[in-house]
PQR file with spaces between the fields and no chain letter, atoms N, CA, C, O and H, PARSE charges and radii, in Angstrom:
ATOM       1  N    MET     1     -46.192 -240.753  -47.652 -0.4000 1.5000
ATOM       2  CA   MET     1     -46.570 -240.819  -46.156 -0.0000 2.0000
ATOM       3  C    MET     1     -46.279 -239.477  -45.596  0.5500 1.7000
ATOM       4  O    MET     1     -45.204 -238.943  -45.870 -0.5500 1.4000
ATOM       5  N    GLY     2     -47.216 -238.841  -44.774 -0.4000 1.5000
ATOM       6  CA   GLY     2     -47.099 -237.634  -44.255 -0.0000 2.0000
ATOM       7  C    GLY     2     -46.592 -237.676  -43.011  0.5500 1.7000
ATOM       8  O    GLY     2     -45.951 -238.677  -42.689 -0.5500 1.4000
ATOM       9  H    GLY     2     -48.089 -239.274  -44.552  0.4000 1.0000
ATOM      10  N    VAL     3     -46.770 -236.654  -42.117 -0.4000 1.5000
ATOM      11  CA   VAL     3     -46.254 -236.579  -40.858 -0.0000 2.0000
ATOM      12  C    VAL     3     -46.988 -237.712  -39.807  0.5500 1.7000
ATOM      13  O    VAL     3     -46.350 -238.415  -39.025 -0.5500 1.4000
ATOM      14  H    VAL     3     -47.291 -235.841  -42.378  0.4000 1.0000
ATOM      15  N    PHE     4     -48.297 -237.727  -39.947 -0.4000 1.5000
ATOM      16  CA   PHE     4     -48.979 -238.900  -39.281 -0.0000 2.0000
ATOM      17  C    PHE     4     -49.426 -240.091  -40.125  0.5500 1.7000
ATOM      18  O    PHE     4     -49.845 -239.845  -41.257 -0.5500 1.4000
ATOM      19  H    PHE     4     -48.816 -237.155  -40.583  0.4000 1.0000
ATOM      20  N    ASP     5     -49.385 -241.300  -39.716 -0.4000 1.5000
ATOM      21  CA   ASP     5     -49.880 -242.325  -40.529 -0.0000 2.0000
ATOM      22  C    ASP     5     -51.370 -242.414  -40.143  0.5500 1.7000
ATOM      23  O    ASP     5     -51.616 -242.915  -39.046 -0.5500 1.4000
ATOM      24  H    ASP     5     -49.045 -241.500  -38.797  0.4000 1.0000
ATOM      25  N    ILE     6     -52.289 -242.032  -40.831 -0.4000 1.5000
ATOM      26  CA   ILE     6     -53.673 -241.876  -40.530 -0.0000 2.0000
ATOM      27  C    ILE     6     -54.341 -243.334  -40.976  0.5500 1.7000
ATOM      28  O    ILE     6     -54.421 -243.641  -42.166 -0.5500 1.4000
ATOM      29  H    ILE     6     -52.089 -241.625  -41.722  0.4000 1.0000
ATOM      30  N    LYS     7     -54.748 -244.085  -40.058 -0.4000 1.5000
ATOM      31  CA   LYS     7     -55.372 -245.496  -40.769 -0.0000 2.0000
ATOM      32  C    LYS     7     -56.797 -245.095  -41.407  0.5500 1.7000
ATOM      33  O    LYS     7     -57.057 -245.531  -42.528 -0.5500 1.4000
ATOM      34  H    LYS     7     -54.684 -243.836  -39.091  0.4000 1.0000
ATOM      35  N    LEU     8     -57.658 -244.342  -40.786 -0.4000 1.5000
ATOM      36  CA   LEU     8     -59.027 -244.105  -41.468 -0.0000 2.0000
ATOM      37  C    LEU     8     -58.875 -242.835  -42.340  0.5500 1.7000
ATOM      38  O    LEU     8     -59.339 -241.773  -41.925 -0.5500 1.4000
ATOM      39  H    LEU     8     -57.446 -243.987  -39.875  0.4000 1.0000
ATOM      40  N    ARG     9     -58.346 -242.894  -43.336 -0.4000 1.5000
ATOM      41  CA   ARG     9     -58.389 -241.809  -44.403 -0.0000 2.0000
ATOM      42  C    ARG     9     -59.532 -241.759  -45.274  0.5500 1.7000
ATOM      43  O    ARG     9     -60.272 -242.705  -45.547 -0.5500 1.4000
ATOM      44  H    ARG     9     -57.969 -243.757  -43.673  0.4000 1.0000
ATOM      45  N    THR    10     -59.624 -240.427  -45.738 -0.4000 1.5000
ATOM      46  CA   THR    10     -61.068 -240.395  -46.495 -0.0000 2.0000
ATOM      47  C    THR    10     -60.671 -240.417  -47.910  0.5500 1.7000
ATOM      48  O    THR    10     -61.563 -240.216  -48.734 -0.5500 1.4000
ATOM      49  H    THR    10     -59.023 -239.658  -45.516  0.4000 1.0000
ATOM      50  N    GLY    11     -59.466 -240.632  -48.324 -0.4000 1.5000
ATOM      51  CA   GLY    11     -59.134 -240.870  -49.755 -0.0000 2.0000
ATOM      52  C    GLY    11     -59.092 -239.715  -50.625  0.5500 1.7000
ATOM      53  O    GLY    11     -58.704 -239.829  -51.788 -0.5500 1.4000
ATOM      54  H    GLY    11     -58.742 -240.796  -47.654  0.4000 1.0000
ATOM      55  N    ILE    12     -59.505 -238.501  -50.089 -0.4000 1.5000
ATOM      56  CA   ILE    12     -59.451 -237.283  -50.653 -0.0000 2.0000
ATOM      57  C    ILE    12     -58.025 -236.468  -50.817  0.5500 1.7000
ATOM      58  O    ILE    12     -57.469 -236.051  -49.800 -0.5500 1.4000
ATOM      59  H    ILE    12     -59.820 -238.408  -49.145  0.4000 1.0000
ATOM      60  N    ASP    13     -57.504 -236.274  -51.988 -0.4000 1.5000
ATOM      61  CA   ASP    13     -56.153 -235.667  -51.979 -0.0000 2.0000
ATOM      62  C    ASP    13     -56.341 -234.245  -52.497  0.5500 1.7000
ATOM      63  O    ASP    13     -57.061 -234.162  -53.491 -0.5500 1.4000
ATOM      64  H    ASP    13     -57.956 -236.613  -52.813  0.4000 1.0000
ATOM      65  N    ILE    14     -55.893 -233.243  -52.073 -0.4000 1.5000
ATOM      66  CA   ILE    14     -55.955 -231.829  -52.504 -0.0000 2.0000
ATOM      67  C    ILE    14     -54.508 -231.463  -52.809  0.5500 1.7000
ATOM      68  O    ILE    14     -53.670 -231.446  -51.907 -0.5500 1.4000
ATOM      69  H    ILE    14     -55.308 -233.311  -51.265  0.4000 1.0000
ATOM      70  N    ALA    15     -54.228 -231.188  -53.992 -0.4000 1.5000
ATOM      71  CA   ALA    15     -52.904 -230.916  -54.367 -0.0000 2.0000
ATOM      72  C    ALA    15     -51.847 -231.783  -54.006  0.5500 1.7000
ATOM      73  O    ALA    15     -50.724 -231.380  -53.705 -0.5500 1.4000
ATOM      74  H    ALA    15     -54.908 -231.202  -54.724  0.4000 1.0000
ATOM      75  N    GLY    16     -52.227 -233.080  -54.035 -0.4000 1.5000
ATOM      76  CA   GLY    16     -51.454 -234.130  -53.713 -0.0000 2.0000
ATOM      77  C    GLY    16     -51.203 -234.457  -52.258  0.5500 1.7000
ATOM      78  O    GLY    16     -50.365 -235.283  -51.896 -0.5500 1.4000
ATOM      79  H    GLY    16     -53.140 -233.408  -54.280  0.4000 1.0000
ATOM      80  N    ILE    17     -51.985 -233.753  -51.440 -0.4000 1.5000
ATOM      81  CA   ILE    17     -51.841 -233.900  -49.906 -0.0000 2.0000
ATOM      82  C    ILE    17     -53.070 -234.303  -49.380  0.5500 1.7000
ATOM      83  O    ILE    17     -54.090 -233.708  -49.729 -0.5500 1.4000
ATOM      84  H    ILE    17     -52.665 -233.082  -51.735  0.4000 1.0000
ATOM      85  N    PRO    18     -53.119 -235.306  -48.525 -0.5600 1.5000
ATOM      86  CA   PRO    18     -54.292 -235.802  -48.056  0.2800 2.0000
ATOM      87  C    PRO    18     -55.228 -234.842  -47.262  0.5500 1.7000
ATOM      88  O    PRO    18     -54.730 -234.083  -46.430 -0.5500 1.4000
ATOM      89  N    LEU    19     -56.433 -234.853  -47.471 -0.4000 1.5000
ATOM      90  CA   LEU    19     -57.466 -233.758  -46.731 -0.0000 2.0000
ATOM      91  C    LEU    19     -57.212 -233.744  -45.177  0.5500 1.7000
ATOM      92  O    LEU    19     -57.439 -232.720  -44.532 -0.5500 1.4000
ATOM      93  H    LEU    19     -56.837 -235.470  -48.146  0.4000 1.0000
ATOM      94  N    GLU    20     -56.770 -234.813  -44.624 -0.4000 1.5000
ATOM      95  CA   GLU    20     -56.671 -234.948  -43.019 -0.0000 2.0000
ATOM      96  C    GLU    20     -55.384 -234.054  -42.727  0.5500 1.7000
ATOM      97  O    GLU    20     -55.323 -233.500  -41.629 -0.5500 1.4000
ATOM      98  H    GLU    20     -56.586 -235.645  -45.148  0.4000 1.0000
ATOM      99  N    GLU    21     -54.409 -233.892  -43.594 -0.4000 1.5000
ATOM     100  CA   GLU    21     -53.172 -233.349  -43.242 -0.0000 2.0000
ATOM     101  C    GLU    21     -53.533 -231.684  -43.500  0.5500 1.7000
ATOM     102  O    GLU    21     -52.975 -230.864  -42.771 -0.5500 1.4000
ATOM     103  H    GLU    21     -54.459 -234.342  -44.486  0.4000 1.0000
ATOM     104  N    HIS    22     -54.293 -231.314  -44.345 -0.4000 1.5000
ATOM     105  CA   HIS    22     -54.966 -229.969  -44.586 -0.0000 2.0000
ATOM     106  C    HIS    22     -55.722 -229.664  -43.342  0.5500 1.7000
ATOM     107  O    HIS    22     -55.617 -228.490  -42.987 -0.5500 1.4000
ATOM     108  H    HIS    22     -54.746 -231.980  -44.937  0.4000 1.0000
ATOM     109  N    LEU    23     -56.443 -230.413  -42.607 -0.4000 1.5000
ATOM     110  CA   LEU    23     -57.016 -230.231  -41.567 -0.0000 2.0000
ATOM     111  C    LEU    23     -56.253 -229.872  -40.344  0.5500 1.7000
ATOM     112  O    LEU    23     -56.609 -228.998  -39.554 -0.5500 1.4000
ATOM     113  H    LEU    23     -56.529 -231.367  -42.896  0.4000 1.0000
ATOM     114  N    PHE    24     -55.098 -230.656  -40.226 -0.4000 1.5000
ATOM     115  CA   PHE    24     -54.024 -230.621  -39.240 -0.0000 2.0000
ATOM     116  C    PHE    24     -53.434 -229.270  -39.291  0.5500 1.7000
ATOM     117  O    PHE    24     -53.059 -228.712  -38.260 -0.5500 1.4000
ATOM     118  H    PHE    24     -54.809 -231.366  -40.868  0.4000 1.0000
ATOM     119  N    MET    25     -53.336 -228.710  -40.490 -0.4000 1.5000
ATOM     120  CA   MET    25     -52.731 -227.459  -40.803 -0.0000 2.0000
ATOM     121  C    MET    25     -53.406 -226.339  -40.322  0.5500 1.7000
ATOM     122  O    MET    25     -52.798 -225.306  -40.041 -0.5500 1.4000
ATOM     123  H    MET    25     -53.641 -229.163  -41.327  0.4000 1.0000
ATOM     124  N    ALA    26     -54.839 -226.477  -40.183 -0.4000 1.5000
ATOM     125  CA   ALA    26     -55.613 -225.550  -39.916 -0.0000 2.0000
ATOM     126  C    ALA    26     -55.921 -225.661  -38.161  0.5500 1.7000
ATOM     127  O    ALA    26     -55.960 -224.650  -37.459 -0.5500 1.4000
ATOM     128  H    ALA    26     -55.334 -227.316  -40.411  0.4000 1.0000
ATOM     129  N    VAL    27     -56.121 -227.037  -37.623 -0.4000 1.5000
ATOM     130  CA   VAL    27     -56.411 -227.021  -36.422 -0.0000 2.0000
ATOM     131  C    VAL    27     -55.291 -226.982  -35.452  0.5500 1.7000
ATOM     132  O    VAL    27     -55.554 -226.497  -34.352 -0.5500 1.4000
ATOM     133  H    VAL    27     -56.089 -227.858  -38.193  0.4000 1.0000
ATOM     134  N    VAL    28     -54.123 -227.397  -35.661 -0.4000 1.5000
ATOM     135  CA   VAL    28     -53.144 -227.239  -34.723 -0.0000 2.0000
ATOM     136  C    VAL    28     -52.589 -225.816  -34.483  0.5500 1.7000
ATOM     137  O    VAL    28     -52.276 -225.502  -33.334 -0.5500 1.4000
ATOM     138  H    VAL    28     -53.909 -227.792  -36.555  0.4000 1.0000
ATOM     139  N    PRO    29     -52.456 -224.981  -35.448 -0.5600 1.5000
ATOM     140  CA   PRO    29     -52.164 -223.496  -35.210  0.2800 2.0000
ATOM     141  C    PRO    29     -53.135 -222.759  -34.382  0.5500 1.7000
ATOM     142  O    PRO    29     -52.815 -221.910  -33.549 -0.5500 1.4000
ATOM     143  N    GLY    30     -54.477 -223.170  -34.686 -0.4000 1.5000
ATOM     144  CA   GLY    30     -55.533 -222.608  -34.241 -0.0000 2.0000
ATOM     145  C    GLY    30     -55.588 -223.008  -32.571  0.5500 1.7000
ATOM     146  O    GLY    30     -55.839 -222.126  -31.750 -0.5500 1.4000
ATOM     147  H    GLY    30     -54.737 -223.860  -35.363  0.4000 1.0000
ATOM     148  N    LEU    31     -55.366 -224.219  -32.212 -0.4000 1.5000
ATOM     149  CA   LEU    31     -55.166 -224.768  -30.936 -0.0000 2.0000
ATOM     150  C    LEU    31     -54.052 -224.179  -30.027  0.5500 1.7000
ATOM     151  O    LEU    31     -54.126 -223.965  -28.817 -0.5500 1.4000
ATOM     152  H    LEU    31     -55.162 -224.935  -32.879  0.4000 1.0000
ATOM     153  N    VAL    32     -52.912 -223.943  -30.938 -0.4000 1.5000
ATOM     154  CA   VAL    32     -51.806 -223.274  -30.242 -0.0000 2.0000
ATOM     155  C    VAL    32     -51.921 -221.835  -29.710  0.5500 1.7000
ATOM     156  O    VAL    32     -51.452 -221.346  -28.682 -0.5500 1.4000
ATOM     157  H    VAL    32     -52.852 -224.118  -31.921  0.4000 1.0000
ATOM     158  N    ILE    33     -52.800 -221.194  -30.850 -0.4000 1.5000
ATOM     159  CA   ILE    33     -53.212 -219.730  -30.436 -0.0000 2.0000
ATOM     160  C    ILE    33     -54.380 -219.614  -29.527  0.5500 1.7000
ATOM     161  O    ILE    33     -54.406 -218.636  -28.779 -0.5500 1.4000
ATOM     162  H    ILE    33     -53.181 -221.592  -31.685  0.4000 1.0000
ATOM     163  N    GLY    34     -55.255 -220.391  -29.491 -0.4000 1.5000
ATOM     164  CA   GLY    34     -56.186 -220.547  -28.493 -0.0000 2.0000
ATOM     165  C    GLY    34     -55.620 -220.749  -27.002  0.5500 1.7000
ATOM     166  O    GLY    34     -55.915 -219.970  -26.097 -0.5500 1.4000
ATOM     167  H    GLY    34     -55.233 -221.185  -30.099  0.4000 1.0000
ATOM     168  N    ILE    35     -54.801 -221.836  -26.829 -0.4000 1.5000
ATOM     169  CA   ILE    35     -54.066 -221.903  -25.667 -0.0000 2.0000
ATOM     170  C    ILE    35     -53.123 -220.808  -25.189  0.5500 1.7000
ATOM     171  O    ILE    35     -52.949 -220.553  -23.997 -0.5500 1.4000
ATOM     172  H    ILE    35     -54.561 -222.470  -27.564  0.4000 1.0000
ATOM     173  N    HIS    36     -52.524 -220.173  -26.203 -0.4000 1.5000
ATOM     174  CA   HIS    36     -51.671 -218.897  -25.732 -0.0000 2.0000
ATOM     175  C    HIS    36     -52.509 -217.709  -25.477  0.5500 1.7000
ATOM     176  O    HIS    36     -52.049 -216.786  -24.804 -0.5500 1.4000
ATOM     177  H    HIS    36     -52.666 -220.380  -27.171  0.4000 1.0000
ATOM     178  N    GLU    37     -53.847 -217.653  -26.021 -0.4000 1.5000
ATOM     179  CA   GLU    37     -54.502 -216.542  -25.603 -0.0000 2.0000
ATOM     180  C    GLU    37     -55.184 -216.663  -24.294  0.5500 1.7000
ATOM     181  O    GLU    37     -55.376 -215.735  -23.508 -0.5500 1.4000
ATOM     182  H    GLU    37     -54.220 -218.403  -26.568  0.4000 1.0000
ATOM     183  N    THR    38     -55.570 -218.041  -24.122 -0.4000 1.5000
ATOM     184  CA   THR    38     -56.114 -218.356  -22.572 -0.0000 2.0000
ATOM     185  C    THR    38     -55.141 -218.041  -21.627  0.5500 1.7000
ATOM     186  O    THR    38     -55.475 -217.548  -20.550 -0.5500 1.4000
ATOM     187  H    THR    38     -55.414 -218.795  -24.760  0.4000 1.0000
ATOM     188  N    ILE    39     -53.737 -218.314  -21.957 -0.4000 1.5000
ATOM     189  CA   ILE    39     -52.843 -218.222  -20.762 -0.0000 2.0000
ATOM     190  C    ILE    39     -52.433 -216.903  -20.640  0.5500 1.7000
ATOM     191  O    ILE    39     -52.455 -216.324  -19.554 -0.5500 1.4000
ATOM     192  H    ILE    39     -53.466 -218.716  -22.832  0.4000 1.0000
ATOM     193  N    PHE    40     -52.045 -216.364  -21.712 -0.4000 1.5000
ATOM     194  CA   PHE    40     -51.397 -214.908  -21.849 -0.0000 2.0000
ATOM     195  C    PHE    40     -52.439 -213.815  -22.580  0.5500 1.7000
ATOM     196  O    PHE    40     -51.995 -212.984  -23.372 -0.5500 1.4000
ATOM     197  H    PHE    40     -52.027 -216.835  -22.594  0.4000 1.0000
ATOM     198  N    GLY    41     -53.768 -213.886  -22.267 -0.4000 1.5000
ATOM     199  CA   GLY    41     -54.572 -212.980  -22.719 -0.0000 2.0000
ATOM     200  C    GLY    41     -54.149 -211.522  -22.529  0.5500 1.7000
ATOM     201  O    GLY    41     -53.183 -211.115  -21.883 -0.5500 1.4000
ATOM     202  H    GLY    41     -54.128 -214.562  -21.624  0.4000 1.0000
ATOM     203  N    ASP    42     -55.115 -210.766  -23.258 -0.4000 1.5000
ATOM     204  CA   ASP    42     -54.729 -209.036  -22.889 -0.0000 2.0000
ATOM     205  C    ASP    42     -55.175 -208.609  -21.758  0.5500 1.7000
ATOM     206  O    ASP    42     -54.941 -207.427  -21.503 -0.5500 1.4000
ATOM     207  H    ASP    42     -55.900 -211.097  -23.782  0.4000 1.0000
ATOM     208  N    GLY    43     -55.856 -209.336  -20.861 -0.4000 1.5000
ATOM     209  CA   GLY    43     -56.100 -208.975  -19.312 -0.0000 2.0000
ATOM     210  C    GLY    43     -57.256 -208.100  -19.330  0.5500 1.7000
ATOM     211  O    GLY    43     -57.533 -207.536  -18.271 -0.5500 1.4000
ATOM     212  H    GLY    43     -56.046 -210.295  -21.069  0.4000 1.0000
ATOM     213  N    ALA    44     -58.046 -207.869  -20.446 -0.4000 1.5000
ATOM     214  CA   ALA    44     -59.269 -206.961  -20.553 -0.0000 2.0000
ATOM     215  C    ALA    44     -60.414 -207.447  -19.538  0.5500 1.7000
ATOM     216  O    ALA    44     -61.223 -206.669  -19.033 -0.5500 1.4000
ATOM     217  H    ALA    44     -57.821 -208.327  -21.306  0.4000 1.0000
ATOM     218  N    ALA    45     -60.386 -208.724  -19.320 -0.4000 1.5000
ATOM     219  CA   ALA    45     -61.494 -209.305  -18.438 -0.0000 2.0000
ATOM     220  C    ALA    45     -61.307 -209.049  -16.939  0.5500 1.7000
ATOM     221  O    ALA    45     -62.223 -209.217  -16.134 -0.5500 1.4000
ATOM     222  H    ALA    45     -59.730 -209.357  -19.731  0.4000 1.0000
ATOM     223  N    ASN    46     -60.076 -208.634  -16.599 -0.4000 1.5000
ATOM     224  CA   ASN    46     -59.765 -208.387  -15.198 -0.0000 2.0000
ATOM     225  C    ASN    46     -60.211 -206.751  -14.782  0.5500 1.7000
ATOM     226  O    ASN    46     -60.009 -206.298  -13.655 -0.5500 1.4000
ATOM     227  H    ASN    46     -59.331 -208.498  -17.252  0.4000 1.0000
ATOM     228  N    CYS    47     -60.716 -206.127  -15.666 -0.4000 1.5000
ATOM     229  CA   CYS    47     -60.932 -204.725  -15.206 -0.0000 2.0000
ATOM     230  C    CYS    47     -62.055 -204.673  -14.419  0.5500 1.7000
ATOM     231  O    CYS    47     -62.418 -203.602  -13.931 -0.5500 1.4000
ATOM     232  H    CYS    47     -60.880 -206.495  -16.581  0.4000 1.0000
């Protein structure tokens, strides 16, 4: 069992890890970076 118990799984494993957990590994960091850039952006739009 991984971090989250996903009831509706695809049943596809990649290197022994469910496909859904691979998606979490891509989506969660992207979400964190997106939120950080939204809050603390470089300020170029304020010129």
